[in-house]
C-alpha positions in Angstrom: 60.3 20.9 -7.8 58.3 23.8 -7.9 57.0 24.1 -11.4 55.6 20.4 -11.0 53.7 21.7 -7.6 52.3 24.4 -9.5 51.2 22.5 -12.6 49.5 20.2 -10.4 47.7 22.8 -8.2 46.5 24.0 -11.8 45.2 21.0 -12.6 43.7 20.4 -9.7 41.8 23.6 -9.8 40.9 23.1 -13.1 39.4 19.3 -12.1 37.3 21.4 -9.4 35.6 24.2 -11.7 34.7 20.9 -14.1 33.4 18.7 -11.1 31.2 21.7 -10.0 29.9 22.5 -13.6 28.9 18.8 -13.3 27.7 18.6 -10.3 25.5 21.8 -11.1 24.3 20.1 -14.6 23.7 16.4 -12.7 21.9 18.1 -10.1 19.0 20.1 -12.3 18.8 16.9 -14.5 18.2 15.1 -10.9 15.8 18.0 -10.2 14.0 18.2 -13.0 13.4 14.4 -13.7 13.4 12.7 -10.3 11.8 9.7 -11.6 15.1 8.8 -13.7 17.6 6.7 -11.6 20.4 7.0 -13.9 20.5 11.0 -13.1 20.3 9.9 -9.7 22.9 7.4 -10.0 25.3 9.9 -12.1 25.0 13.0 -9.2 25.9 10.7 -6.5 28.8 9.5 -8.6 29.8 13.0 -9.0 30.0 13.8 -5.6 31.8 11.0 -5.1 34.0 11.9 -7.3 34.8 15.3 -6.0 35.0 13.5 -2.7 37.8 11.8 -3.9 39.5 14.6 -5.5 39.2 16.7 -2.5 40.7 14.4 -0.1 43.7 13.6 -2.3 43.9 17.4 -2.1 44.0 17.3 1.5 40.9 18.9 2.2 39.2 15.9 4.3 36.7 18.2 5.5 35.0 18.9 2.2 35.5 15.6 1.2 33.8 13.8 4.1 30.7 16.3 3.4 30.9 15.1 -0.5 30.8 11.5 0.4 28.4 11.6 2.5 26.2 13.2 0.1 27.1 10.5 -2.5 25.8 7.9 0.2 22.9 9.8 0.8 22.3 9.8 -3.1 22.9 6.1 -3.3 21.4 5.0 -0.1 17.9 7.0 -1.5 18.5 5.3 -5.0 18.9 1.9 -3.1 15.5 2.6 -0.9 13.7 4.0 -4.5 14.6 0.4 -5.9 13.2 -1.6 -3.0 10.2 0.4 -2.9 9.4 0.0 -6.5 10.4 -4.3 -6.2 7.9 -4.4 -3.6 5.4 -2.5 -5.4 5.3 -4.8 -8.9 5.8 -7.9 -6.6 2.1 -6.9 -4.8 1.0 -5.7 -8.2 1.6 -9.3 -9.4 0.0 -10.9 -6.8 -3.2 -9.1 -7.5 -2.8 -9.9 -11.4 -2.3 -13.2 -9.9 -5.8 -13.6 -7.9 -8.0 -11.9 -10.4 -10.8 -13.9 -11.7 -12.1 -11.5 -14.3 -10.4 -9.8 -17.4 -7.9 -7.1 -16.9 -7.6 -4.4 -19.7 -4.6 -2.6 -19.9 -4.8 1.1 -21.1 -2.9 4.4 -21.9 -3.8 7.6 -22.8 -4.1 6.7 -26.7 -6.7 3.2 -25.8 -6.8 -0.2 -25.2 -4.1 -2.5 -26.2 -1.5 0.4 -28.0 1.7 -1.1 -27.6 4.4 1.1 -28.9 
C-alpha cells in the first residue's frame, strides 16, 4: 500500500542519516587514532552496513562504492596485522639470539610494569 511505502521510505531516510552520523564519528576516531585497530574495523563495518542498506534501497552504484570502501579498509587492517605479526616474530628472533642482558624500560624507568 501507499502508506507502507511512505513509512518504509521514511525509515530508510532515517537509517541513512544515522549511518552518515556513524560514519562521521567513526571516521573522526579512526583518523585521530589510526593505531587503534577497532576504530578502523568499526569504520569498515559502518561502510559495509551502509552499502547493504543502499543496495536494498536500489541505489546500486552508491552501494558498490560503500562496499568497496569497506573492503579497502578491511584489507588495510589485515595488511597492518600481518606487518605487526612479522615485526613481533622478528623481534622474538632477536631476543632468542642475544647473549647479553636485556633491560626493558619505559618513560617511568626500568622494570615498571603497570
